[in-house]
N, C-alpha and C positions, 0 to 999 in steps of 0.2 A: 705354466706351472702344472706339473703332473700331480696326479692324485696322491702318489706317495709323498711328494714334496709338501703338498697341502697338509696331509695327515701328520707328517713329521713337524711341521711348524705348529699345528694345533697341539700336538703333544708337548712341545716346548712351552707353549703358552699355559697349558693345563698344569704342567709340572711346576712352573714358576710360582703359581698362585694356588696351589693345592692345600697347603697348611691353612692359609687364610680362608679358603672356601670351606674346608672341613670344620674349622673352629666356628664359623657362622652357622653351619648345619647342625652342629652337635647338640645345642640345647633344645632344638625343635625335633630333630629326628632321632636322636639317641645314639649311643656308642656303637650298637650292632649295625645300624645302617651306615654310619660313617666309616666303620671298618670294612664292610663290603664295598663301598664306593671307593675307598682308597685302594683296595685289592684290584678292583677293575681298572682304575686309573693307572696303577703301576703296571698291569699287564698291557694296557694300550701303549703306554709310553715305552716300555720294554720292547714291544713289537716294532716300534718306529725308531728305536736306538737312542732314546732319550731317558736320562737317569732322573728320578724323582729324588730330590734332595730333601733330607729331613723326614724319612719316612717312619719315624717313630710314631708311637701311639699318639693320637690326636689329644688325648688327655694332658699331655705336656704343653699344649698350645692354647689351652683354654683361656689364658689371660687376655686374648684378643677380644673375647666376647664379655661384656660386663656381667658381673655376678648376678644371677637371678633372671637374666634376660631370656624371655620366652616362657617363663613359668608363671602360672597364676598363683596369686597369693590368697 
């Protein structure tokens, strides 16, 4: 397997789970960090010819994480 093939496969895996990963990161890291991470992920995937499906704002996917998760009371 060539380096390009490996990176292409890695991009496929990252693109598939990106919304879930960003939703888990959001309550702890915040919106700005998630937006920058999504931009870097999209650039990486685009470079290796993989489309990130559902690249809307991660705020739309927040229901994956329980309300109040990661916040102190």
